[in-house]
Structures are given as C-alpha cells and as structure tokens.
VEXLUMMAR-324138 format. One record per residue (C-alpha): residue number from 1; chain; z, x, y. Coordinates in steps of 0.5 Angstrom, whole numbers. Layout:
@seq->NUM	mol->A	Z->Z	X->X	Y->Y
...
//
This chain:
@seq->1	mol->A	Z->5	X->-86	Y->16
@seq->2	mol->A	Z->9	X->-90	Y->11
@seq->3	mol->A	Z->7	X->-97	Y->9
@seq->4	mol->A	Z->12	X->-103	Y->7
@seq->5	mol->A	Z->11	X->-106	Y->0
@seq->6	mol->A	Z->16	X->-111	Y->-1
@seq->7	mol->A	Z->22	X->-108	Y->0
@seq->8	mol->A	Z->20	X->-101	Y->-2
@seq->9	mol->A	Z->17	X->-96	Y->3
@seq->10	mol->A	Z->12	X->-91	Y->0
@seq->11	mol->A	Z->10	X->-85	Y->4
@seq->12	mol->A	Z->3	X->-84	Y->5
@seq->13	mol->A	Z->3	X->-78	Y->10
@seq->14	mol->A	Z->1	X->-71	Y->9
@seq->15	mol->A	Z->6	X->-66	Y->12
@seq->16	mol->A	Z->4	X->-62	Y->18
@seq->17	mol->A	Z->2	X->-55	Y->17
@seq->18	mol->A	Z->-2	X->-49	Y->20
@seq->19	mol->A	Z->-9	X->-50	Y->22
@seq->20	mol->A	Z->-14	X->-47	Y->17
@seq->21	mol->A	Z->-21	X->-45	Y->16
@seq->22	mol->A	Z->-26	X->-49	Y->12
@seq->23	mol->A	Z->-26	X->-47	Y->4
@seq->24	mol->A	Z->-21	X->-41	Y->5
@seq->25	mol->A	Z->-16	X->-46	Y->9
@seq->26	mol->A	Z->-10	X->-41	Y->11
@seq->27	mol->A	Z->-11	X->-35	Y->6
@seq->28	mol->A	Z->-13	X->-31	Y->12
@seq->29	mol->A	Z->-6	X->-32	Y->15
@seq->30	mol->A	Z->-2	X->-31	Y->9
@seq->31	mol->A	Z->-6	X->-25	Y->7
@seq->32	mol->A	Z->-4	X->-21	Y->14
@seq->33	mol->A	Z->4	X->-22	Y->12
@seq->34	mol->A	Z->6	X->-27	Y->7
@seq->35	mol->A	Z->13	X->-27	Y->9
@seq->36	mol->A	Z->12	X->-28	Y->16
@seq->37	mol->A	Z->7	X->-34	Y->14
@seq->38	mol->A	Z->13	X->-37	Y->11
@seq->39	mol->A	Z->18	X->-37	Y->16
@seq->40	mol->A	Z->13	X->-39	Y->22
@seq->41	mol->A	Z->10	X->-45	Y->18
@seq->42	mol->A	Z->18	X->-47	Y->17
@seq->43	mol->A	Z->19	X->-46	Y->24
@seq->44	mol->A	Z->13	X->-49	Y->27
@seq->45	mol->A	Z->12	X->-55	Y->23
@seq->46	mol->A	Z->19	X->-57	Y->20
@seq->47	mol->A	Z->22	X->-57	Y->13
@seq->48	mol->A	Z->16	X->-60	Y->10
@seq->49	mol->A	Z->10	X->-57	Y->11
@seq->50	mol->A	Z->3	X->-57	Y->8
@seq->51	mol->A	Z->-2	X->-51	Y->7
@seq->52	mol->A	Z->-8	X->-49	Y->3
@seq->53	mol->A	Z->-9	X->-42	Y->0
@seq->54	mol->A	Z->-15	X->-40	Y->-4
@seq->55	mol->A	Z->-17	X->-47	Y->-5
@seq->56	mol->A	Z->-10	X->-50	Y->-7
@seq->57	mol->A	Z->-5	X->-54	Y->-3
@seq->58	mol->A	Z->2	X->-52	Y->-3
@seq->59	mol->A	Z->8	X->-57	Y->0
@seq->60	mol->A	Z->13	X->-52	Y->3
@seq->61	mol->A	Z->20	X->-54	Y->3
@seq->62	mol->A	Z->25	X->-51	Y->7
@seq->63	mol->A	Z->31	X->-56	Y->8
@seq->64	mol->A	Z->37	X->-54	Y->2
@seq->65	mol->A	Z->37	X->-62	Y->1
@seq->66	mol->A	Z->30	X->-62	Y->-1
@seq->67	mol->A	Z->30	X->-56	Y->-5
@seq->68	mol->A	Z->36	X->-59	Y->-9
@seq->69	mol->A	Z->32	X->-65	Y->-10
@seq->70	mol->A	Z->27	X->-61	Y->-14
@seq->71	mol->A	Z->31	X->-57	Y->-18
@seq->72	mol->A	Z->37	X->-62	Y->-19
@seq->73	mol->A	Z->36	X->-69	Y->-17
@seq->74	mol->A	Z->29	X->-70	Y->-20
@seq->75	mol->A	Z->28	X->-64	Y->-24
@seq->76	mol->A	Z->25	X->-68	Y->-29
@seq->77	mol->A	Z->20	X->-70	Y->-25
@seq->78	mol->A	Z->17	X->-63	Y->-24
@seq->79	mol->A	Z->15	X->-57	Y->-28
@seq->80	mol->A	Z->13	X->-50	Y->-28
@seq->81	mol->A	Z->6	X->-52	Y->-27
@seq->82	mol->A	Z->-1	X->-49	Y->-29
@seq->83	mol->A	Z->-1	X->-43	Y->-24
@seq->84	mol->A	Z->6	X->-40	Y->-26
@seq->85	mol->A	Z->3	X->-41	Y->-34
@seq->86	mol->A	Z->-3	X->-37	Y->-32
@seq->87	mol->A	Z->0	X->-31	Y->-28
@seq->88	mol->A	Z->6	X->-30	Y->-34
@seq->89	mol->A	Z->4	X->-34	Y->-40
@seq->90	mol->A	Z->0	X->-28	Y->-43
@seq->91	mol->A	Z->6	X->-24	Y->-42
@seq->92	mol->A	Z->12	X->-28	Y->-44
@seq->93	mol->A	Z->8	X->-33	Y->-48
@seq->94	mol->A	Z->13	X->-39	Y->-49
@seq->95	mol->A	Z->19	X->-35	Y->-47
@seq->96	mol->A	Z->25	X->-38	Y->-43
@seq->97	mol->A	Z->21	X->-37	Y->-36
@seq->98	mol->A	Z->15	X->-41	Y->-38
@seq->99	mol->A	Z->17	X->-46	Y->-44
@seq->100	mol->A	Z->19	X->-53	Y->-42
@seq->101	mol->A	Z->22	X->-60	Y->-45
@seq->102	mol->A	Z->26	X->-60	Y->-51
@seq->103	mol->A	Z->23	X->-53	Y->-54
@seq->104	mol->A	Z->26	X->-50	Y->-48
@seq->105	mol->A	Z->33	X->-53	Y->-48
@seq->106	mol->A	Z->33	X->-51	Y->-56
@seq->107	mol->A	Z->31	X->-44	Y->-54
@seq->108	mol->A	Z->36	X->-44	Y->-48
@seq->109	mol->A	Z->42	X->-46	Y->-53
@seq->110	mol->A	Z->40	X->-41	Y->-58
@seq->111	mol->A	Z->40	X->-35	Y->-53
@seq->112	mol->A	Z->46	X->-38	Y->-49
@seq->113	mol->A	Z->52	X->-34	Y->-53
@seq->114	mol->A	Z->49	X->-27	Y->-51
@seq->115	mol->A	Z->51	X->-29	Y->-44
@seq->116	mol->A	Z->58	X->-32	Y->-45
@seq->117	mol->A	Z->64	X->-29	Y->-41
@seq->118	mol->A	Z->67	X->-25	Y->-47
@seq->119	mol->A	Z->60	X->-22	Y->-48
@seq->120	mol->A	Z->59	X->-20	Y->-41
@seq->121	mol->A	Z->66	X->-16	Y->-42
@seq->122	mol->A	Z->63	X->-12	Y->-48
@seq->123	mol->A	Z->57	X->-10	Y->-44
@seq->124	mol->A	Z->60	X->-7	Y->-38
@seq->125	mol->A	Z->62	X->0	Y->-41
@seq->126	mol->A	Z->54	X->0	Y->-43
@seq->127	mol->A	Z->52	X->-1	Y->-36
@seq->128	mol->A	Z->57	X->4	Y->-33
@seq->129	mol->A	Z->56	X->9	Y->-38
@seq->130	mol->A	Z->48	X->9	Y->-37
@seq->131	mol->A	Z->49	X->9	Y->-30
@seq->132	mol->A	Z->53	X->15	Y->-30
@seq->133	mol->A	Z->48	X->18	Y->-35
@seq->134	mol->A	Z->42	X->17	Y->-30
@seq->135	mol->A	Z->46	X->20	Y->-24
@seq->136	mol->A	Z->47	X->26	Y->-28
@seq->137	mol->A	Z->39	X->28	Y->-27
@seq->138	mol->A	Z->41	X->27	Y->-19
@seq->139	mol->A	Z->41	X->34	Y->-15
@seq->140	mol->A	Z->45	X->34	Y->-9
@seq->141	mol->A	Z->40	X->34	Y->-3
@seq->142	mol->A	Z->34	X->33	Y->-7
@seq->143	mol->A	Z->30	X->27	Y->-5
@seq->144	mol->A	Z->28	X->22	Y->-11
@seq->145	mol->A	Z->25	X->15	Y->-11
@seq->146	mol->A	Z->31	X->11	Y->-12
@seq->147	mol->A	Z->27	X->4	Y->-14
@seq->148	mol->A	Z->24	X->8	Y->-20
@seq->149	mol->A	Z->31	X->10	Y->-22
@seq->150	mol->A	Z->34	X->3	Y->-22
@seq->151	mol->A	Z->28	X->0	Y->-26
@seq->152	mol->A	Z->29	X->6	Y->-31
@seq->153	mol->A	Z->36	X->5	Y->-31
@seq->154	mol->A	Z->36	X->-3	Y->-32
@seq->155	mol->A	Z->31	X->-3	Y->-37
@seq->156	mol->A	Z->35	X->1	Y->-41
@seq->157	mol->A	Z->41	X->-3	Y->-40
@seq->158	mol->A	Z->38	X->-9	Y->-42
@seq->159	mol->A	Z->35	X->-7	Y->-48
@seq->160	mol->A	Z->42	X->-4	Y->-50
@seq->161	mol->A	Z->46	X->-10	Y->-48
@seq->162	mol->A	Z->42	X->-16	Y->-50
@seq->163	mol->A	Z->38	X->-13	Y->-56
@seq->164	mol->A	Z->43	X->-7	Y->-58
@seq->165	mol->A	Z->37	X->-2	Y->-58
@seq->166	mol->A	Z->36	X->5	Y->-55
@seq->167	mol->A	Z->30	X->5	Y->-52
@seq->168	mol->A	Z->30	X->12	Y->-48
@seq->169	mol->A	Z->25	X->15	Y->-52
@seq->170	mol->A	Z->20	X->10	Y->-50
@seq->171	mol->A	Z->23	X->8	Y->-43
@seq->172	mol->A	Z->17	X->11	Y->-40
@seq->173	mol->A	Z->12	X->7	Y->-44
@seq->174	mol->A	Z->16	X->1	Y->-42
@seq->175	mol->A	Z->16	X->2	Y->-35
@seq->176	mol->A	Z->9	X->3	Y->-34
@seq->177	mol->A	Z->7	X->-3	Y->-38
@seq->178	mol->A	Z->12	X->-7	Y->-34
@seq->179	mol->A	Z->9	X->-4	Y->-28
@seq->180	mol->A	Z->2	X->-6	Y->-30
@seq->181	mol->A	Z->4	X->-13	Y->-32
@seq->182	mol->A	Z->7	X->-14	Y->-25
@seq->183	mol->A	Z->1	X->-11	Y->-21
@seq->184	mol->A	Z->-3	X->-16	Y->-25
@seq->185	mol->A	Z->1	X->-22	Y->-23
@seq->186	mol->A	Z->1	X->-20	Y->-16
@seq->187	mol->A	Z->-6	X->-20	Y->-16
@seq->188	mol->A	Z->-7	X->-27	Y->-19
@seq->189	mol->A	Z->-1	X->-31	Y->-15
@seq->190	mol->A	Z->-5	X->-35	Y->-10
@seq->191	mol->A	Z->-11	X->-31	Y->-11
@seq->192	mol->A	Z->-17	X->-33	Y->-6
@seq->193	mol->A	Z->-22	X->-30	Y->-12
@seq->194	mol->A	Z->-21	X->-31	Y->-19
@seq->195	mol->A	Z->-24	X->-25	Y->-23
@seq->196	mol->A	Z->-24	X->-27	Y->-30
@seq->197	mol->A	Z->-19	X->-22	Y->-34
@seq->198	mol->A	Z->-25	X->-21	Y->-39
@seq->199	mol->A	Z->-29	X->-17	Y->-34
@seq->200	mol->A	Z->-27	X->-10	Y->-36
@seq->201	mol->A	Z->-24	X->-7	Y->-29
@seq->202	mol->A	Z->-20	X->-2	Y->-29
@seq->203	mol->A	Z->-14	X->-6	Y->-27
@seq->204	mol->A	Z->-16	X->-11	Y->-33
@seq->205	mol->A	Z->-16	X->-5	Y->-38
@seq->206	mol->A	Z->-9	X->-3	Y->-36
@seq->207	mol->A	Z->-7	X->-10	Y->-36
@seq->208	mol->A	Z->-9	X->-11	Y->-43
@seq->209	mol->A	Z->-6	X->-4	Y->-45
@seq->210	mol->A	Z->0	X->-6	Y->-42
@seq->211	mol->A	Z->1	X->-13	Y->-46
@seq->212	mol->A	Z->-1	X->-8	Y->-53
@seq->213	mol->A	Z->5	X->-4	Y->-51
@seq->214	mol->A	Z->10	X->-9	Y->-50
@seq->215	mol->A	Z->8	X->-12	Y->-56
@seq->216	mol->A	Z->9	X->-6	Y->-60
@seq->217	mol->A	Z->16	X->-5	Y->-56
@seq->218	mol->A	Z->18	X->-12	Y->-58
@seq->219	mol->A	Z->16	X->-11	Y->-65
@seq->220	mol->A	Z->20	X->-5	Y->-66
@seq->221	mol->A	Z->26	X->-8	Y->-63
@seq->222	mol->A	Z->26	X->-14	Y->-68
@seq->223	mol->A	Z->25	X->-9	Y->-74
@seq->224	mol->A	Z->31	X->-5	Y->-72
@seq->225	mol->A	Z->35	X->-11	Y->-71
@seq->226	mol->A	Z->32	X->-14	Y->-78
@seq->227	mol->A	Z->34	X->-7	Y->-81
@seq->228	mol->A	Z->41	X->-8	Y->-79
@seq->229	mol->A	Z->43	X->-15	Y->-81
@seq->230	mol->A	Z->50	X->-13	Y->-84
@seq->231	mol->A	Z->52	X->-11	Y->-77
@seq->232	mol->A	Z->54	X->-15	Y->-71
@seq->233	mol->A	Z->50	X->-21	Y->-70
@seq->234	mol->A	Z->51	X->-22	Y->-62
@seq->235	mol->A	Z->45	X->-19	Y->-60
@seq->236	mol->A	Z->39	X->-24	Y->-58
@seq->237	mol->A	Z->34	X->-23	Y->-63
@seq->238	mol->A	Z->40	X->-24	Y->-69
@seq->239	mol->A	Z->42	X->-31	Y->-65
@seq->240	mol->A	Z->35	X->-33	Y->-65
@seq->241	mol->A	Z->34	X->-32	Y->-72
@seq->242	mol->A	Z->40	X->-35	Y->-74
@seq->243	mol->A	Z->40	X->-41	Y->-69
@seq->244	mol->A	Z->41	X->-48	Y->-71
@seq->245	mol->A	Z->38	X->-51	Y->-65
@seq->246	mol->A	Z->33	X->-55	Y->-68
@seq->247	mol->A	Z->27	X->-50	Y->-67
@seq->248	mol->A	Z->24	X->-45	Y->-71
@seq->249	mol->A	Z->24	X->-38	Y->-68
@seq->250	mol->A	Z->18	X->-35	Y->-71
@seq->251	mol->A	Z->17	X->-28	Y->-70
@seq->252	mol->A	Z->12	X->-29	Y->-65
@seq->253	mol->A	Z->17	X->-33	Y->-61
@seq->254	mol->A	Z->22	X->-28	Y->-62
@seq->255	mol->A	Z->17	X->-23	Y->-59
@seq->256	mol->A	Z->16	X->-28	Y->-53
@seq->257	mol->A	Z->24	X->-28	Y->-51
@seq->258	mol->A	Z->25	X->-21	Y->-52
@seq->259	mol->A	Z->19	X->-19	Y->-47
@seq->260	mol->A	Z->22	X->-25	Y->-43
@seq->261	mol->A	Z->29	X->-22	Y->-42
@seq->262	mol->A	Z->26	X->-15	Y->-42
@seq->263	mol->A	Z->22	X->-17	Y->-36
@seq->264	mol->A	Z->27	X->-22	Y->-32
@seq->265	mol->A	Z->33	X->-18	Y->-35
@seq->266	mol->A	Z->31	X->-12	Y->-31
@seq->267	mol->A	Z->27	X->-13	Y->-25
@seq->268	mol->A	Z->31	X->-17	Y->-21
@seq->269	mol->A	Z->37	X->-13	Y->-22
@seq->270	mol->A	Z->33	X->-6	Y->-20
@seq->271	mol->A	Z->31	X->-9	Y->-14
@seq->272	mol->A	Z->38	X->-12	Y->-12
@seq->273	mol->A	Z->40	X->-5	Y->-13
@seq->274	mol->A	Z->35	X->-1	Y->-9
@seq->275	mol->A	Z->35	X->-6	Y->-3
@seq->276	mol->A	Z->43	X->-5	Y->-3
@seq->277	mol->A	Z->43	X->2	Y->-3
@seq->278	mol->A	Z->37	X->2	Y->2
@seq->279	mol->A	Z->41	X->-3	Y->7
@seq->280	mol->A	Z->48	X->1	Y->6
@seq->281	mol->A	Z->44	X->7	Y->8
@seq->282	mol->A	Z->42	X->4	Y->15
@seq->283	mol->A	Z->49	X->1	Y->16
@seq->284	mol->A	Z->54	X->6	Y->16
@seq->285	mol->A	Z->60	X->2	Y->18
@seq->286	mol->A	Z->58	X->-3	Y->12
@seq->287	mol->A	Z->57	X->3	Y->7
@seq->288	mol->A	Z->64	X->6	Y->10
@seq->289	mol->A	Z->68	X->0	Y->8
@seq->290	mol->A	Z->65	X->0	Y->1
@seq->291	mol->A	Z->67	X->7	Y->0
@seq->292	mol->A	Z->74	X->6	Y->3
@seq->293	mol->A	Z->75	X->0	Y->-2
@seq->294	mol->A	Z->72	X->4	Y->-8
@seq->295	mol->A	Z->77	X->10	Y->-6
@seq->296	mol->A	Z->83	X->5	Y->-6
@seq->297	mol->A	Z->81	X->2	Y->-13
@seq->298	mol->A	Z->78	X->8	Y->-17
@seq->299	mol->A	Z->82	X->13	Y->-14
@seq->300	mol->A	Z->77	X->17	Y->-11
@seq->301	mol->A	Z->76	X->20	Y->-4
@seq->302	mol->A	Z->71	X->26	Y->-4
@seq->303	mol->A	Z->71	X->33	Y->-7
@seq->304	mol->A	Z->78	X->34	Y->-4
@seq->305	mol->A	Z->82	X->29	Y->-7
@seq->306	mol->A	Z->87	X->30	Y->-12
@seq->307	mol->A	Z->83	X->25	Y->-17
@seq->308	mol->A	Z->77	X->29	Y->-16
@seq->309	mol->A	Z->70	X->26	Y->-13
@seq->310	mol->A	Z->69	X->19	Y->-14
@seq->311	mol->A	Z->75	X->18	Y->-18
@seq->312	mol->A	Z->74	X->14	Y->-25
@seq->313	mol->A	Z->69	X->10	Y->-27
@seq->314	mol->A	Z->69	X->2	Y->-25
@seq->315	mol->A	Z->71	X->-3	Y->-31
@seq->316	mol->A	Z->70	X->-10	Y->-31
@seq->317	mol->A	Z->77	X->-11	Y->-30
@seq->318	mol->A	Z->76	X->-8	Y->-23
@seq->319	mol->A	Z->71	X->-13	Y->-21
@seq->320	mol->A	Z->76	X->-18	Y->-18
@seq->321	mol->A	Z->79	X->-12	Y->-14
@seq->322	mol->A	Z->72	X->-10	Y->-11
@seq->323	mol->A	Z->71	X->-16	Y->-6
@seq->324	mol->A	Z->67	X->-12	Y->-1
@seq->325	mol->A	Z->62	X->-9	Y->-7
@seq->326	mol->A	Z->61	X->-17	Y->-9
@seq->327	mol->A	Z->60	X->-19	Y->-2
@seq->328	mol->A	Z->55	X->-13	Y->-1
@seq->329	mol->A	Z->51	X->-15	Y->-7
@seq->330	mol->A	Z->51	X->-23	Y->-4
@seq->331	mol->A	Z->49	X->-20	Y->3
@seq->332	mol->A	Z->43	X->-16	Y->-1
@seq->333	mol->A	Z->41	X->-22	Y->-4
@seq->334	mol->A	Z->41	X->-26	Y->2
@seq->335	mol->A	Z->37	X->-21	Y->6
@seq->336	mol->A	Z->32	X->-19	Y->1
@seq->337	mol->A	Z->32	X->-24	Y->-5
@seq->338	mol->A	Z->29	X->-21	Y->-11
@seq->339	mol->A	Z->26	X->-28	Y->-13
@seq->340	mol->A	Z->24	X->-30	Y->-6
@seq->341	mol->A	Z->20	X->-36	Y->-8
@seq->342	mol->A	Z->20	X->-41	Y->-13
@seq->343	mol->A	Z->14	X->-46	Y->-15
@seq->344	mol->A	Z->14	X->-52	Y->-18
@seq->345	mol->A	Z->9	X->-57	Y->-20
@seq->346	mol->A	Z->10	X->-65	Y->-19
@seq->347	mol->A	Z->9	X->-68	Y->-26
@seq->348	mol->A	Z->9	X->-75	Y->-22
@seq->349	mol->A	Z->9	X->-78	Y->-15
@seq->350	mol->A	Z->15	X->-76	Y->-11
@seq->351	mol->A	Z->17	X->-77	Y->-4
@seq->352	mol->A	Z->21	X->-72	Y->0
@seq->353	mol->A	Z->23	X->-72	Y->7
@seq->354	mol->A	Z->18	X->-78	Y->8
@seq->355	mol->A	Z->12	X->-75	Y->6
@seq->356	mol->A	Z->8	X->-76	Y->-1
@seq->357	mol->A	Z->8	X->-71	Y->-6
@seq->358	mol->A	Z->2	X->-73	Y->-11
@seq->359	mol->A	Z->3	X->-72	Y->-18
@seq->360	mol->A	Z->0	X->-65	Y->-20
@seq->361	mol->A	Z->1	X->-62	Y->-13
@seq->362	mol->A	Z->5	X->-55	Y->-12
@seq->363	mol->A	Z->11	X->-55	Y->-8
@seq->364	mol->A	Z->14	X->-48	Y->-6
@seq->365	mol->A	Z->21	X->-46	Y->-3
@seq->366	mol->A	Z->22	X->-39	Y->-1
@seq->367	mol->A	Z->29	X->-36	Y->-1
@seq->368	mol->A	Z->26	X->-31	Y->4
@seq->369	mol->A	Z->26	X->-37	Y->9
@seq->370	mol->A	Z->32	X->-41	Y->7
@seq->371	mol->A	Z->37	X->-35	Y->7
@seq->372	mol->A	Z->34	X->-34	Y->14
@seq->373	mol->A	Z->35	X->-40	Y->17
@seq->374	mol->A	Z->39	X->-39	Y->24
@seq->375	mol->A	Z->42	X->-46	Y->24
@seq->376	mol->A	Z->46	X->-43	Y->17
@seq->377	mol->A	Z->47	X->-36	Y->18
@seq->378	mol->A	Z->49	X->-33	Y->25
@seq->379	mol->A	Z->44	X->-27	Y->26
@seq->380	mol->A	Z->41	X->-28	Y->20
@seq->381	mol->A	Z->37	X->-21	Y->21
@seq->382	mol->A	Z->43	X->-17	Y->21
@seq->383	mol->A	Z->46	X->-14	Y->14
@seq->384	mol->A	Z->53	X->-16	Y->15
@seq->385	mol->A	Z->57	X->-17	Y->8
@seq->386	mol->A	Z->63	X->-19	Y->11
@seq->387	mol->A	Z->60	X->-26	Y->13
@seq->388	mol->A	Z->62	X->-28	Y->6
@seq->389	mol->A	Z->69	X->-30	Y->6
@seq->390	mol->A	Z->71	X->-36	Y->2
@seq->391	mol->A	Z->71	X->-41	Y->8
@seq->392	mol->A	Z->64	X->-39	Y->10
@seq->393	mol->A	Z->62	X->-40	Y->3
@seq->394	mol->A	Z->65	X->-47	Y->3
@seq->395	mol->A	Z->61	X->-49	Y->9
@seq->396	mol->A	Z->55	X->-47	Y->6
@seq->397	mol->A	Z->50	X->-53	Y->4
@seq->398	mol->A	Z->48	X->-53	Y->-3
@seq->399	mol->A	Z->42	X->-49	Y->-4
@seq->400	mol->A	Z->43	X->-46	Y->3
@seq->401	mol->A	Z->43	X->-40	Y->-2
@seq->402	mol->A	Z->40	X->-40	Y->-9
@seq->403	mol->A	Z->38	X->-33	Y->-11
@seq->404	mol->A	Z->38	X->-35	Y->-18
@seq->405	mol->A	Z->35	X->-41	Y->-17
@seq->406	mol->A	Z->39	X->-48	Y->-19
@seq->407	mol->A	Z->39	X->-54	Y->-23
@seq->408	mol->A	Z->38	X->-54	Y->-31
@seq->409	mol->A	Z->33	X->-48	Y->-30
@seq->410	mol->A	Z->38	X->-43	Y->-26
@seq->411	mol->A	Z->37	X->-36	Y->-29
@seq->412	mol->A	Z->41	X->-36	Y->-36
@seq->413	mol->A	Z->43	X->-28	Y->-34
@seq->414	mol->A	Z->46	X->-30	Y->-27
@seq->415	mol->A	Z->53	X->-27	Y->-29
@seq->416	mol->A	Z->50	X->-21	Y->-33
@seq->417	mol->A	Z->46	X->-19	Y->-27
@seq->418	mol->A	Z->51	X->-20	Y->-22
@seq->419	mol->A	Z->56	X->-16	Y->-26
@seq->420	mol->A	Z->51	X->-11	Y->-27
@seq->421	mol->A	Z->49	X->-10	Y->-20
@seq->422	mol->A	Z->57	X->-9	Y->-18
@seq->423	mol->A	Z->58	X->-4	Y->-23
@seq->424	mol->A	Z->52	X->0	Y->-22
@seq->425	mol->A	Z->53	X->0	Y->-15
@seq->426	mol->A	Z->60	X->2	Y->-15
@seq->427	mol->A	Z->59	X->8	Y->-20
@seq->428	mol->A	Z->53	X->11	Y->-16
@seq->429	mol->A	Z->57	X->10	Y->-9
@seq->430	mol->A	Z->64	X->13	Y->-12
@seq->431	mol->A	Z->60	X->19	Y->-12
@seq->432	mol->A	Z->54	X->19	Y->-8
@seq->433	mol->A	Z->52	X->18	Y->-1
@seq->434	mol->A	Z->44	X->17	Y->0
@seq->435	mol->A	Z->40	X->18	Y->6
@seq->436	mol->A	Z->33	X->14	Y->7
@seq->437	mol->A	Z->27	X->19	Y->8
@seq->438	mol->A	Z->24	X->13	Y->11
@seq->439	mol->A	Z->29	X->8	Y->15
@seq->440	mol->A	Z->23	X->3	Y->14
@seq->441	mol->A	Z->22	X->-2	Y->8
@seq->442	mol->A	Z->16	X->-6	Y->7
@seq->443	mol->A	Z->15	X->-11	Y->1
@seq->444	mol->A	Z->9	X->-13	Y->-3
@seq->445	mol->A	Z->11	X->-20	Y->-5
@seq->446	mol->A	Z->9	X->-22	Y->-12
@seq->447	mol->A	Z->13	X->-26	Y->-17
@seq->448	mol->A	Z->19	X->-22	Y->-15
@seq->449	mol->A	Z->20	X->-19	Y->-8
@seq->450	mol->A	Z->18	X->-11	Y->-9
@seq->451	mol->A	Z->18	X->-5	Y->-5
@seq->452	mol->A	Z->11	X->-3	Y->-2
@seq->453	mol->A	Z->11	X->4	Y->-5
@seq->454	mol->A	Z->17	X->9	Y->-7
@seq->455	mol->A	Z->23	X->8	Y->-4
@seq->456	mol->A	Z->25	X->15	Y->-3
@seq->457	mol->A	Z->32	X->17	Y->-1
@seq->458	mol->A	Z->36	X->23	Y->-1
@seq->459	mol->A	Z->43	X->23	Y->-5
@seq->460	mol->A	Z->49	X->28	Y->-3
@seq->461	mol->A	Z->55	X->29	Y->-7
@seq->462	mol->A	Z->61	X->26	Y->-4
//
C-alpha cells in the first residue's frame, strides 16, 4: 500500500516473503540450505522480498535495476553496516573493506596505483612463476586437495605482487590464520545465537590466535618494506607511507590494509580457480576447447608435441589471444560466484520497487540468485563458457552479472584477480588434466562461497 502526500507517493508496505516462526523467523528454512533459500525466496516472492534471520530483518533484492540503485544511483544512502563491521572489523580493522566516507576514499586513492594496468603487467610473471612452482609438487595420478593448493598459491602471489615480500616460510601459518578467521566469520554471519568472543570456546581461542598471527605477519611485511626504502616503492606499504591523500597512514592503518589485501586478495581468486578446475573436470567438451586454445597459442599438444608437453608458459601479452580462458573464468564466476552475496545497511529511508526500506535496515542481494535468473541466462544451471559472446554481454542488463560488486566500492583488485585467474588456469591446464575424486560439490557460504570440505582431484600430466 502507498499513501499519497501531495504530489509525492510514499511506500509504506513491507515486501512479501516466506512465512516464518515466532522468535526465529525464517532461520530454520535458511539453515537447511542458504543458497536454495535465497533462490526460492526470489522465485516465490518476487524481486523485493523480506525475511527474518536470528531476529533481524532482511530486504532481499533480485532485480538488477534494484541492485544498481543501491550500489550506484543511491550509493550514498547505504553503508556496509553494523553486521559487516561485527564480522570483519576485528580482522581488518579500518581497511578498505570496512572503512567509510572520506577516509575510505583517501585510502583507496592511495592504494589505487598498485592496480594500474602497467603494474598489473609487472605482476604477470610472478603469477605464472609461482604457479609453476606449485605444480612442481604435483605427482601424476596422486589425488590432492586443489582448494588447499590454490589458497596457498594465491596468498603467496598476493604477498609478492602487492607487498614485494616472499612469505613461503610462513605460508602455512598465514593459511591457518586466514582459515580460522573465515571459520569465525562463517559462524557470526546471520548467527541465530550470539556467543560472545570473550567466552573461551575452542573456536574463539583459535580465532584470537589467528588474529595475533596475522598481526605478526603484517608487522613482518611492514618492517621488510621499511628496511628496503631505497628500492622500488610501488608496493602497497610504500604507497600508503608515501601517500599525499589527506590521510595519515599510521602503522596500525597500514596493518589493516595489509591484512585486508591478504584476505581479499587471495580468497576469491583461489575459489575461482578451484571451481573452474572442478567445473572443467565435469564438462569435458569445455575442457577440450580450452586445451585446444592453449595448445594453439602456447605451442603445446601433449607429451608427443615438438614443443614439449604444455608448450611455453603464458604471459600477459597472451591473454588477448586466449578468449576461451577468459570465458571460462567469467562463466565460473557466474555459476559459482566466490562473492555470492552483498549486504548494505540503509543510512536513510529509501523506496525500492514500491516498498519502503527503513533507515537502519539491511538489504541483501545475491550474485548466486541474479546470476541464475532464467530470464537472463538460458539454461542457467549449465556450465557453458561459450555463452559469453560480445553480443551476449552487450545484451545483459547492468548488474545482471556483478561478481566484483559495482559502483564506487567495486572491488579495487578486480583486474588483478581476473588476470591472475586466467594466467594461473592457463599455466595449470597447459600441462595437466584433472579428474574429480567426487563429482559432487557442496558449499559452506559465509562472507565468501567456500567449499564444504576439501576439493580432491587427481592430476594427470598431459
């Protein structure tokens, strides 16, 4: 229902949504399968829906134009919000993921040069060299957890490319700490019961140790860069220390940005690579098309090829000649988006789709839902890289595909992540094929769309 106030129409209705229970709302439905819950809510109740989880109300948006309104047209009317701060604030402090307003803009300007195109080209060799080093530990026919491999690889690449620091000797420590942090975040996002972190549960003790370990790693990175001041100063730590952005980058603030970029700079790319390898293993025609492109461009063709198995490593200059690799990455991020949901808090009253969004309420929009809209994507449950033609992309509504978010707060490392995913995927598949140990794949959604356990695959040398 809307009421007329002079020449202005003001929405007053609450959107429709699934029927809940007293106190717990829709928590029991959500807990069974969060991803299915989101999809069913959108399909049954429309592009603006309402549900309650753990005593908190959420306004779900599943129309691209509504997503665009929040992220672009009225982005000043929305902030990351209290729930996001509660989950990640203790981990990343006042880094780019959590900061707001003028401070956030100054920090982003300071860091942006690290992601300029000329810098990305410099990172390409690090990405392929580190990928090849990882592959040297693989044994033909020996099953391994490729998700663990990709997590290790991408954190090493992030540290070297963005901070010019080699963290191989403490990679296991970093990996364990980041895993503990994400486990904690998973438990706190939409939690039906809030267990204070001061209660010494095993999970809370592990979480506090993880925060301490990440602080130690950040201190090491900052100190190493300080001791090399005479060298290249295009790394993130140097950019922040040298910034003339109207903001003082204290050691604590630099620590926050280091942890932010280690966390955000590796997790989503590792997930993209894990899911791409798994999806290709289940779709042999797509895998064959990708291998044929790699052989044509890189000169491979298997062990009997004159150029040797796999040909030469890919470079940044090769990426324009590898369109199927790019399509594979895009389709992976459509089908299994590493960032599967975004949350925003309304800083002021808003109206979306004829419904009032009160100030202080949380809006949620899921890439998992929008990327599966059958009105936009033909046969959306099918993995089909070849759908990504230029014509198809031009036909997409804005924000029908938004794996990196959008608007002013679009992921600062989107081009970095895209290049890394393509180069690493090409480096792996020019030399190896992989078979899944288990063709199924289940998820454990938290801040990112993580696999529910190891992703075991068996590599075979081509």
